[in-house]
Each structure stands twice: as structure tokens, then as C-alpha cells.
C-alpha positions as CSV (number, residue, x, y, z in Angstrom):
1,M,-51.7,-66.9,41.8
2,T,-54.1,-64.7,39.5
3,V,-55.9,-62.4,41.8
4,T,-59.3,-62.2,40.9
5,G,-61.1,-58.3,40.5
6,V,-57.8,-56.6,39.3
7,P,-57.8,-55.5,35.7
8,K,-55.0,-56.7,33.1
9,P,-52.8,-54.1,32.4
10,K,-54.0,-52.4,28.9
11,A,-51.3,-53.9,27.3
12,V,-51.9,-57.2,27.9
13,Q,-55.9,-56.2,26.9
14,V,-54.7,-55.2,23.5
15,A,-52.6,-58.2,23.0
16,D,-55.2,-60.2,24.0
17,A,-58.0,-58.8,22.0
18,L,-55.4,-59.1,18.5
19,R,-54.5,-62.4,19.9
20,E,-58.2,-63.3,19.2
21,D,-58.0,-61.3,15.7
22,V,-54.7,-63.2,14.7
23,K,-56.7,-66.5,15.3
24,K,-59.2,-65.3,11.8
25,M,-56.6,-64.3,9.6
26,Q,-53.8,-65.7,7.7
27,P,-50.6,-66.1,7.5
28,G,-48.8,-62.5,6.1
29,E,-52.2,-60.5,6.6
30,R,-51.3,-57.3,7.4
31,L,-52.9,-55.9,11.1
32,P,-54.5,-52.5,11.8
33,T,-52.4,-49.8,11.8
34,Q,-51.2,-48.5,15.2
35,R,-53.7,-45.1,14.7
36,E,-56.8,-47.4,13.9
37,L,-56.5,-49.2,16.6
38,V,-55.4,-46.1,19.0
39,D,-59.2,-45.9,17.6
40,R,-60.2,-49.0,18.1
41,F,-58.5,-49.2,22.1
42,G,-58.6,-46.1,23.1
43,F,-55.4,-46.3,24.5
44,A,-51.9,-44.0,24.3
45,G,-50.2,-44.7,21.1
46,Q,-47.1,-46.2,23.3
47,T,-49.7,-49.0,25.0
48,I,-50.8,-50.4,22.2
49,Q,-46.7,-50.5,21.2
50,N,-46.6,-52.7,24.1
51,G,-49.4,-54.5,23.4
52,L,-47.9,-55.3,19.7
53,A,-44.5,-56.3,21.5
54,I,-46.1,-58.7,23.4
55,L,-47.2,-60.4,20.5
56,R,-44.5,-60.3,18.5
57,A,-42.2,-61.7,21.4
58,E,-44.3,-64.7,21.3
59,G,-44.1,-65.2,17.9
60,V,-47.9,-64.2,17.1
61,I,-46.7,-61.5,14.7
62,V,-43.8,-60.1,13.0
63,S,-43.5,-56.5,12.1
64,A,-41.8,-55.0,9.1
65,G,-41.3,-51.4,10.0
66,N,-42.9,-48.8,8.7
67,M,-45.1,-51.2,6.7
68,G,-46.9,-52.4,9.4
69,N,-47.1,-55.6,11.9
70,F,-48.1,-59.0,10.1
71,V,-49.6,-62.6,11.3
72,S,-46.3,-65.1,11.5
73,G,-46.6,-67.8,9.9
74,G,-46.4,-66.7,6.1
75,E,-43.6,-68.2,4.2
76,V,-41.2,-65.6,4.8
77,G,-39.1,-66.9,2.2
78,D,-41.5,-65.6,-0.6
79,K,-41.6,-62.6,1.1
80,D,-37.8,-62.3,0.9
81,D,-37.7,-63.4,-3.1
82,E,-40.2,-60.1,-3.4
83,L,-38.1,-58.0,-1.7
84,K,-35.4,-59.0,-3.8
85,E,-37.0,-59.0,-6.4
86,I,-38.5,-54.8,-5.5
87,R,-35.0,-54.2,-5.1
88,S,-33.9,-55.1,-8.3
89,Q,-36.0,-53.2,-10.5
90,I,-35.7,-50.3,-8.0
91,Q,-31.8,-50.4,-8.3
92,A,-32.5,-50.4,-12.3
93,L,-35.0,-47.8,-12.3
94,T,-32.1,-46.3,-10.4
95,E,-29.6,-46.5,-13.1
96,R,-32.1,-45.9,-15.9
97,V,-32.4,-42.0,-14.0
98,E,-29.0,-41.8,-13.7
99,A,-28.2,-42.4,-17.7
100,L,-31.3,-40.5,-18.5
101,E,-29.5,-37.4,-16.2
102,R,-26.3,-37.4,-17.5
103,S,-27.6,-37.5,-21.4
104,E,-29.7,-34.5,-20.8
105,S,-26.9,-32.8,-19.0
106,G,-24.5,-33.7,-21.9
107,R,-27.5,-32.0,-24.0
108,A,-27.0,-28.3,-21.7
């Protein structure tokens, strides 16, 4: 039974509005940052986080940690492959820096 005249919780309001936004977005597209959402809705950061948690629980969005929230439904495998490639490049650069540091300390 729905009670009329009683406003929805703020987190649900956030989730509802973002759910509508996501319908217009492509899978893998990044949602606005939490700061941008705080500014947009005028709610506290925790309220925004709770709204995003609702969407994550529904599978509407996925979180990529500090990288933000993204519309789900994209090719997860492609992102995994891209992350593996980036990690590989970082490892190669780390090894190169270590080699340069060793050769530099050998000259000192």
C-alpha cells in the first residue's frame, strides 16, 4: 500500500532521477561525480552514496572505485582487457625506471 502525500526518502529520489538519466546513456558511460551530484540535488554526500548504492544493488550501475560509477551493461571483458594492458604497461615502465635507477646509482 502506498501512502500518498508522504515524500520519498532522499536517497530514493536520487536513485529515481539517476535511473531516468541512465536510460539516456550508453553502457559503460560514466555518471557524474559525487560532488557534481551533491551540487545537483543539494543533498549530503552520504545521501548521494545511498542513492548510488540502490542503483548498484539493482545492477543499473557499477562502481569502479575511485574511477567513479558507470552504466552497466557494457562489455566488461573489454574493460578487463584494457585494465590488464594498462597494468602490463605500468609494470614495464616500473622495471625500466628500476633499471635506470640501478645504472644511475652505479655511476655515482
